[in-house]
N, C-alpha and C positions, 0 to 999 in steps of 0.2 A: 053328663057332661063329656067331650070330647078332647081325649088328651092325643095331643100331640111329640112328642119326640122330634128334637131337630137337632140332629148333625152336622152340625157347623155353623159356630154363633159369629164366621166373618158378617161384610159389610152386607150379603143377603140373605145368609139364614137368620141374622139377629134382625133384621128389616117386615120379617115375614112373623120372624117366631112374637115380636114386639104386635102389630096385626093384628093375628092370631091373639092373644093374648086379650085386648083389648077388644075384640069382634067377639069372648066373652068362653073359647076355648084355659081349657087346662095348659101349661107348655113346658113343657122337661129339656133341656137342652146341654151340650156336653160339648166339647172345645179345647182342645189337649194342649192347644194356643193364646187365642183371642184374650184376653183379660176384661172386658166389661159384660157382662149381661146383661139384658132389655129388664126395667125393671115388672114383675109379677111375673117372669121367667125361673125359675126352677134348677141354678145350676147344679148340675150332677159327676160324680166324681169321677167314673167312668160310664162308655157308654148301654152296658149292659143297662145299670142305674137307671140313666132317661128312657130306655127304650123297655123297658118290663108294664104291662098290660100299658101299654098306650095301644090305640084302635087307630093310627098312625103315626111312623112316620117320613122323616124325609132328611134327606141326605142331600142337605147342600156342603157339599166339603168340595173337594177337588179331584179330577176325572182319576188320574193321580193314587190318589186317597180311597179310591169311592168303593175297590175288593173289597180293600182290611176294611175300615167301615161295614161293612155288606156280613162278611164271615162275623166280624168283634157284635154286632146285634143276631145272629140268628141264631142261638142259648135261649134266649129268650123269648126272641120275638111269638107273641101266642098267634093259634093256628088260622084266628080271624083276623089279626089282622092287615095294613097294607104299607108294604117296604117300595119307600119312593125314590126312588131317584134322581133327583133335580142337576147334575151336573151336563153338561156340555162336553159328548162319549160318544164315542163312535158304533155306531150301532152291532160293531160284533160283542160291548165291553157291556151293551146294555143285556145282548141275550145270553150273555156269563152269567152275570147279576142274575136277572131271570130266573136259570137258572139253580142258582143256591137257595134262592126264597125260595121255589115254588118243593122245591126239595127240600126244605124244611118246613111245607105244608099251609104256608102264608101263599099273598099274592102279590106281585110284585106292578108297578107302574113307571114307565121311563115316560118323567115328565119334561117336556124340556118349557125353557120361556121363554116366549120374546119379548124383551125389554128390559130395561136396565130397573131393577128392585128398588135401590137409591128412590128412584123418583117414581115408582109405582107402588115400591109391597105389594100385599097383596092379592091388589088388583091389576098386578102384572100377568097380562092374557099369559094364557099354558097348553099349550101338544100332550092331551096323554093316551099315550097307547100300551098292552100289556096286561094279561090278567086282570091284574087291580083298577083298572083307568076306568072301568065302567065306578069301581065304589071309591077313589079314588074320588071323581067329579064330587059323585053324592057325597062323601064326608066333609067337601074345600068350598062347594056349590055356597052353601049354607052361611061359612064367612066374609064371601063376595070377593070369590075367585072363581074370576072368567074362564072355564077349564070346555078344551072344547075332544072327549076322544076321538081320537082320530083313526084306532083302528084297537083288533087283542094280541096283539102282538109287540111283542115288546123289541125297539129298537125300530122302530119306525118315527117315531116322534124323532125321539135323534138325530131322523135319515132328515126330515123335512125340515127344522131347526139346523142344517150344516149346508142342508138348500141358500139356505133362505143367509148363512154367514160367511158363503163365499160373496155375493152379492154387499152383504152391509162391512163382512169385515174390507174387502174389497175398496171399497169403497172407503173407508177410515184410513186404509193405510194410500192411497192415491192422497187421501188432505196433508196426510204428514211429511209424505216424501215434497209435494208440492212448494208446501208450506217449509220445509226444511232451504230448499234449490232460493225461497225468498228471500228468505233474511240470511243467506251467501250473496243474494242480487241484492240485496240493498232496497227491496221492494215487497218486505213480512204484509207490512201496515195496509197497501193494497189492494195482495191477492186474500190479504183475509175479507177486505168489501168484498171482496169479488163474488169469493166463495161461501160468503152470510148471505151473498145477495140472491144464492142459488137454493143453497139448500137451508137457511135460517142459519141467524148464528148462533144461537143453544147447537143444535146440531152438530157444528160443525167444532166446539168447544170440546163437544161431544166423545165429537169422533177421535181429536188428540185428547182431552186427557183420560180420554177412558184408552184407547192407544197406550198411551207411558202407565198409566197404573196401573194398567191389570195384563199388561204382557205376555209376564208367566202362565197366566189360564189363557187366552185368546191363540201363547205358541203353540198349548197341546189342540184349541178347538181344533186350530189349521193344519194340524196333524191328520186330524180325524176326518177332517172335511177334505185335503188329498187324497187319504184309504180309501172315502164314499166314491168323489169321484173314478181314482183309478178301480177302480172295482166296479161303475156302472162305463167302462168303457172311454171315459174322456180324459182328458185329457189337465193334470191342475193346475193352467198356465198362472190363471190371477189366485188363487189359492195357496199357489204356491210361493208368488213373490210378495204377499201380504204375511205369510209364514216369514220369510226375509227378514219384512219389518219387524217386525213385530220381534224379532230376533234379538235385530241390534238393539233397539226399541229393551230389551230388558238386559242384554250384555251394559244399556247407558254409555251406547256408541256409538260417535256422530255417523248420519246416514250419509254413504257413502253411493 
């Protein structure tokens, strides 16, 4: 039986953990903040207790906590294990994490989620790169996760995800801003119908509610996108504007 440690039992982590258990994996989880634990997932008292003996470690915390999570796992990480970071982060951070993990003798997988885990769970498509990408695919695909291995270099999957995010978060920010203006003009219902007709009412709701619910995490995501675009010599106009909209949502401010 494959043993999977899930570090971070928030919305995404708990969804993946629950689906992995249902698919037949043994799952141990750790989260210092989340109160709930999915059924049949063993709640560990600390990261080391979750990671020790695990075949695969999934870090689904935040980009800000990614380094601390990796450092906490290293002392008990088995040499044959795959440590997979699923956070949306800058390619430079993914490469730093790879150095830490590979320095401890394990393999690192930079994994980029390409969809909302609450909606798709373990069937959320992912990109994977790094020294442990192929092994990650071998371990997770039998449980139903569609994995596309893009390269053996950590950071490549993260970069591809961020290129996509410039568009996806840009469209979401445009929807949020236009609806805020429509509400001020007394035309929100009309505009919702117009936008829903173009992109679908479900996707529109996901853009608007997702932007509000996950504003803090998406600010970090667009920070990383701005960094990536600047490194490529591309002025991050849309990414920077999206970040500004998300920062106002995070602060609970009305869009101005």
